[in-house]
C-alpha positions, -999 to 999 in steps of 0.1 A, spaced: 156 46 -36 157 7 -36 126 -14 -41 130 -26 -5 130 9 9 100 20 -13 77 -6 1 59 0 34 35 -29 34 46 -65 31 22 -95 26 37 -130 26 23 -163 16 31 -188 43 37 -224 32 65 -226 6 74 -189 11 81 -182 48 84 -219 55 98 -248 34 70 -264 13 59 -297 28 24 -301 13 19 -330 -11 -13 -316 -26 -20 -347 -48 -17 -370 -18 -40 -347 2 -66 -348 -27 -64 -386 -28 -69 -388 10 -99 -364 7 -112 -383 -23 -115 -352 -45 -104 -346 -81 -67 -343 -88 -71 -316 -115 -87 -289 -93 -73 -271 -63 -85 -284 -29 -105 -253 -17 -123 -250 -51 -132 -287 -50 -146 -284 -14 -166 -253 -22 -185 -273 -49 -196 -301 -25 -229 -303 -6 -227 -284 27 -225 -313 51 -200 -332 30 -179 -300 26 -179 -295 64 -166 -330 70 -139 -327 44 -128 -293 58 -124 -310 93 -104 -337 76 -83 -312 57 -76 -292 90 -63 -324 106 -40 -332 77 -27 -297 76 -22 -296 114 2 -326 111 22 -307 84 21 -274 104 38 -290 134 68 -300 112 73 -265 97 108 -251 94 116 -216 82 127 -209 46 163 -197 42 164 -159 47 129 -157 63 142 -146 98 167 -122 81 141 -104 60 115 -103 88 141 -89 113 150 -62 87 114 -53 81 108 -50 119 135 -24 121 118 -3 94 84 14 99 66 -12 79 34 -33 81 39 -71 78 10 -96 71 3 -130 59 -22 -141 33 -26 -179 32 -51 -205 19 -45 -224 52 -68 -222 83 -61 -196 110 -53 -222 137 -30 -241 115 -13 -209 104 -5 -201 140 8 -237 146 30 -233 114 45 -200 125 52 -214 160 69 -245 147 90 -224 123 99 -199 151 83 -170 132 52 -163 153 67 -132 170 69 -113 137 32 -113 130 2 -97 147 -28 -121 147 -50 -94 132 -27 -93 101 -28 -131 94 -55 -136 68 -65 -172 61 -93 -190 44 -118 -181 72 -110 -144 70 -110 -137 32 -119 -154 -1 -89 -177 -10 -62 -166 -34 -62 -160 -63 -90 -137 -52 -73 -104 -40 -98 -98 -11 -72 -106 16 -48 -80 1 -75 -54 -1 -85 -60 35 -49 -58 48 -44 -26 29 -76 -12 44 -64 -21 80 -31 -4 73 -45 26 54 -21 15 27 -18 23 -11 -10 -3 -38 22 15 -49 37 9 -14 25 -27 -10 40 -60 -22 28 -96 -22 54 -124 -19 46 -160 -27 57 -193 -43 27 -201 -65 7 -185 -94 -23 -179 -70 -1 -155 -49 10 -136 -80 -26 -134 -94 -39 -121 -61 -12 -94 -61 -20 -85 -97 -57 -84 -89 -49 -59 -61 -26 -39 -84 4 -44 -61 40 -56 -71 47 -93 -66 78 -112 -57 79 -148 -68 101 -172 -48 112 -205 -64 143 -221 -48 148 -242 -79 153 -211 -101 129 -225 -127 102 -198 -122 73 -214 -143 50 -185 -134 75 -157 -139 51 -140 -165 29 -131 -135 56 -117 -113 72 -83 -109 104 -99 -94 118 -134 -91 140 -147 -63 154 -180 -51 154 -171 -14 139 -144 7 172 -128 16 175 -116 -20 147 -91 -14 171 -68 4 191 -65 -29 162 -57 -52 
C-alpha cells in the first residue's frame, strides 16, 4: 500500500505549505522592534504582559495584510481534493492567529476544505515546534501516530511532527531542503505526495 493510502490523518502547516510564502520575518521583527536572532512568538512570550499584548495586536495587523494577499501553493487544491475523496481527516497547525488563518484560507480559495474545529493556531495550542497541536488533533480524530502525517516548509513543522512521533513531509520548492535531516519525505510541491 502506498504512503498516501496508509495515512488517514493529514495535518498541514499553512503559510509556505498550503499557500505561497509571503512573510518577510526579518522585516516583521524590525517593525515589532524585537531581536532578529529569535523567532517572533518566542520573543513576544518573553516581554512584560502589557507590552506583549500590544505587540501581538501589531503582529495580527501585519499578518492580516499578508493573509489577504494569499495564493495557493501549486498542487494544494489537487491534494486536498484527493484527500476529500478518501475517508481522511484534514487539519491545519499554524503559528498564525485563528482569524488570520481563516482570512488566508479564504484568499487562497482553500477555506472549504477545512472544518474550523481542525484549524489549530497560536491561540489553540502551544506554537510549533511544540507538538501539542498535533496531539490535540489526533485526540479529536481518535487517531494513531502511525496513520498521521505532518506537512510543512520549516524545521518547526518537522520537529513538531517528530515530537508527536508522526511521519513528516518537508516541502521546499527550491529543492535545497536545508532541514531534510528532520523529515521523513522531501517534496518540491504538494502534488508529489500522491506519488510517495
